[in-house]
C-alpha positions in Angstrom: 197.6 102.1 83.9 194.8 99.8 82.9 192.4 97.8 85.1 194.4 94.6 84.7 197.4 96.4 86.2 195.3 98.0 89.0 193.4 94.9 90.1 196.4 93.2 91.6 197.3 96.4 93.5 193.8 96.4 95.0 194.0 92.7 95.8 197.5 93.0 97.5 196.9 95.5 100.2 193.8 97.3 99.1 195.6 100.4 97.8 193.2 103.1 96.6 193.0 103.9 92.9 191.0 106.1 90.7 190.6 106.9 87.0 190.9 110.4 85.6 187.8 109.8 83.4 185.5 110.2 86.4 183.5 113.4 86.8 185.4 114.6 89.9 183.3 113.6 92.9 184.6 110.0 92.9 187.9 110.0 94.8 189.1 106.4 94.9 188.1 102.7 95.0 189.2 100.3 97.7 188.7 96.6 98.1 187.5 95.3 101.4 187.5 91.7 102.8 186.0 92.3 106.3 183.4 94.3 108.1 183.4 95.4 111.7 180.1 95.2 113.6 179.0 97.8 116.1 180.1 95.3 118.8 183.6 95.5 117.5 183.6 92.0 116.1 185.3 91.8 112.7 183.9 89.3 110.2 185.5 88.0 107.0 183.2 88.6 104.1 183.1 88.1 100.4 185.4 90.8 98.9 183.6 94.0 97.8 184.6 97.4 96.4 183.7 100.7 98.0 184.1 104.0 96.3 184.8 107.2 98.2 182.6 110.0 97.0 183.0 113.6 98.1 180.0 115.9 98.4 177.2 116.7 100.7 175.9 113.6 102.6 178.3 111.3 100.7 181.1 109.0 102.0 181.5 105.5 100.8 179.2 103.6 98.4 179.2 100.1 97.0 180.9 100.0 93.6 181.2 97.7 90.6 183.4 98.5 87.7 181.5 99.5 84.5 182.8 98.3 81.1 184.2 101.9 80.6 186.1 101.5 84.0 187.5 98.1 82.9 188.6 99.4 79.5 190.0 102.7 80.8 193.8 103.3 80.5 194.0 106.2 82.8 193.9 104.5 86.2 196.2 106.0 88.9 197.4 105.0 92.3 196.2 107.3 95.0 198.6 107.9 97.9 
C-alpha cells in the first residue's frame, strides 16, 4: 500500500500502520486528535502523529512523514 491509501485509514479510526522499509525499532504510527491531562480531562487538539518505538527507554514519539515515507509503497496495516 502507498501513503495515499494509508492516510484515510489513519484518519478513519486511527488504525496503526507501518512500512517495511523502517529499520525495525519503529513499530507503528497512529493519528491522535485528543490528549488527556493528568486530571483526567480530555482536550480536542490539532491532529498529530505518534510513532511507537521499541527499545530501552522508548515508547511513543512525535512523528512527521519524511519524503521517503510518503513515497514508499510498502505500508501495511498493523492489527
